[in-house]
Structures are given as structure tokens and as C-alpha cells.
C-alpha positions as CSV (number, residue, x, y, z in Angstrom):
1,M,-17.2,13.6,18.1
2,G,-13.9,13.0,19.8
3,E,-11.0,11.1,18.5
4,S,-11.5,8.9,15.5
5,L,-9.7,5.6,14.9
6,W,-7.7,4.8,11.7
7,Q,-6.0,1.5,11.3
8,E,-4.3,-0.4,8.4
9,V,-2.7,-3.7,8.1
10,A,-0.8,-5.2,5.2
11,V,0.5,-8.8,5.2
12,S,1.6,-11.4,2.7
13,D,1.6,-15.2,2.8
14,G,4.0,-15.3,-0.2
15,H,1.2,-15.7,-2.7
16,R,-1.2,-12.9,-1.8
17,L,-1.1,-9.3,-0.5
18,I,-3.8,-8.9,2.1
19,L,-4.9,-5.4,3.0
20,W,-7.2,-4.5,5.9
21,H,-8.4,-1.1,6.7
22,G,-10.6,0.2,9.5
23,D,-11.7,3.6,10.5
24,D,-14.4,5.6,12.2
25,E,-16.9,7.3,10.0
26,A,-19.7,9.7,10.7
27,D,-23.0,7.9,11.4
28,E,-25.6,9.3,9.0
29,E,-28.5,8.1,11.1
30,N,-26.9,9.6,14.3
31,P,-25.0,12.8,13.6
32,Q,-23.5,12.8,17.1
33,G,-22.1,9.3,16.7
34,L,-19.5,7.3,14.8
35,M,-19.6,4.0,12.9
36,F,-16.5,1.8,12.5
37,S,-16.0,0.7,8.9
38,S,-13.8,-2.2,8.0
39,S,-12.7,-3.6,4.6
40,V,-10.4,-6.4,3.4
41,R,-8.8,-6.6,-0.1
42,T,-6.7,-9.6,-1.3
43,I,-4.4,-9.1,-4.3
44,P,-2.4,-11.9,-5.9
45,L,1.3,-11.1,-5.8
46,T,1.4,-11.8,-9.5
47,A,-0.6,-8.6,-10.0
48,I,2.3,-6.4,-8.6
49,V,3.9,-4.8,-11.7
50,D,6.1,-2.3,-10.0
51,Q,7.5,-1.8,-6.5
52,G,9.6,1.0,-5.0
53,L,11.2,1.2,-1.5
54,R,12.8,4.4,-0.5
55,H,14.7,5.4,2.7
56,R,15.3,8.9,3.8
57,F,18.2,9.8,6.1
58,R,18.8,13.0,8.0
59,A,22.3,14.4,8.4
60,E,22.9,15.0,12.0
61,P,25.2,17.9,13.3
62,D,27.9,15.4,14.3
63,G,28.1,14.1,10.7
64,S,26.2,10.9,11.3
65,R,23.0,10.0,9.5
66,S,19.7,8.8,11.1
67,M,16.8,7.2,9.3
68,H,14.0,9.7,9.0
69,A,11.4,8.0,6.8
70,V,10.6,4.9,4.8
71,L,8.3,4.9,1.8
72,L,7.0,1.8,0.0
73,Y,4.8,1.8,-3.1
74,L,3.3,-1.1,-5.0
75,S,1.6,-0.8,-8.3
76,T,-0.8,-3.5,-9.3
77,Q,-2.5,-4.5,-12.5
78,T,-5.4,-6.9,-12.2
79,P,-7.6,-8.5,-14.9
80,E,-10.8,-7.1,-13.5
81,R,-9.4,-3.6,-13.9
82,S,-8.7,-3.9,-17.7
83,M,-11.0,-3.0,-20.5
84,T,-11.0,-3.9,-24.2
85,E,-12.1,-1.1,-26.5
86,L,-13.0,-1.0,-30.2
87,T,-10.9,1.5,-32.1
88,E,-11.9,3.5,-35.2
89,A,-10.2,1.0,-37.5
90,N,-12.4,-1.8,-36.2
91,E,-9.5,-3.2,-34.2
92,T,-9.5,-3.8,-30.4
93,R,-7.0,-2.6,-27.8
94,S,-6.8,-3.4,-24.2
95,V,-6.5,-0.6,-21.6
96,Q,-4.9,-1.6,-18.4
97,Y,-5.6,0.3,-15.1
98,V,-2.9,0.4,-12.5
99,E,-3.6,0.9,-8.8
100,T,-0.8,2.2,-6.6
101,Y,-0.6,1.6,-2.9
102,R,1.6,3.8,-0.8
103,F,2.9,3.0,2.7
104,S,5.0,5.4,4.7
105,K,6.4,5.6,8.2
106,S,8.6,8.3,9.6
107,V,10.2,9.5,12.9
108,T,7.1,11.4,13.7
109,D,4.6,8.9,12.3
110,G,5.3,5.5,13.9
111,G,8.9,5.9,14.9
112,L,12.0,3.8,14.2
113,A,10.5,0.4,15.0
114,Q,7.6,0.9,12.5
115,M,10.1,2.2,9.8
116,Q,12.2,-0.9,10.3
117,R,9.1,-3.2,10.0
118,L,8.1,-1.4,6.7
119,L,11.6,-1.9,5.4
120,Q,11.4,-5.6,6.2
121,F,7.9,-5.9,4.7
122,G,9.1,-4.2,1.4
123,R,12.1,-6.4,1.2
124,A,10.0,-9.6,1.8
125,L,7.5,-8.6,-0.9
126,S,10.3,-8.0,-3.3
127,G,11.6,-11.5,-2.7
128,F,8.1,-13.0,-3.0
129,T,7.3,-11.1,-6.2
130,R,10.6,-12.1,-7.9
131,G,9.8,-15.8,-7.1
132,V,6.2,-15.5,-8.3
133,Q,6.9,-13.6,-11.5
134,G,10.2,-15.1,-12.6
């Protein structure tokens, strides 16, 4: 089938996290072909309940360190993903579902410029979510 395309974009306007994803999928009606599938998800920043931003540095032979990878994760909790259950004692309890989004870039997957952009994005989201939640 040749090379397939996979793209993701994550942006924020200070109030929402907007996630776009597009990729090639097998075409069920035409086994030799591909279909491009695209989806958008919008999440209010108030739904972010946890965030982590991690840098990995490699020690070089000369003693210096170079950035090797950046990892960002966001955990969200949204009302439509919660459920109220009836317990055995005729009480109710709410069960919350958390979704985690992981973003990563490395020297071999995107290079230094994309690692720096992911760092900037993670720091900006941190500032936005502090302002929204507190």
C-alpha cells in the first residue's frame, strides 16, 4: 500500500485544548487503497486534572549534556466520562474516568526544534491551567 500518513496537532487558545488527528487507514471497500481519516476533539482546560512535563538529557563524552527527549502528559476528567452508581447500602457514588494524553518528541522523532516546541506548549498549558483552575 505504500507509505501511510500520520499527523497530530495540539493547540490551545487559553480556554480549550484542541486536538486534531489524521491518518491513513485501510479502505475496506478497496483493499488496495487507503482512506484518510480525520478527527477533532476539544477539551476545556478546566478538565485537566494532572500534567507532567519531563526532559531527558544525554551525557556526552565531553561531560556536557544534550536534550534527548521531551515527554508531556495531560490527564483529563470530563463530566460526560463520569458515572453514578447505586451501592449495596442504597447510597450512590460517582465514578470518574480519567483520560491521559501523551505527547513525546526525541532526537530521532522530530529533532531538537520539535522538542523545544513541545516544551513551550507544555509550559504554556501549565500557565493556562493554573489561571483557569485557581
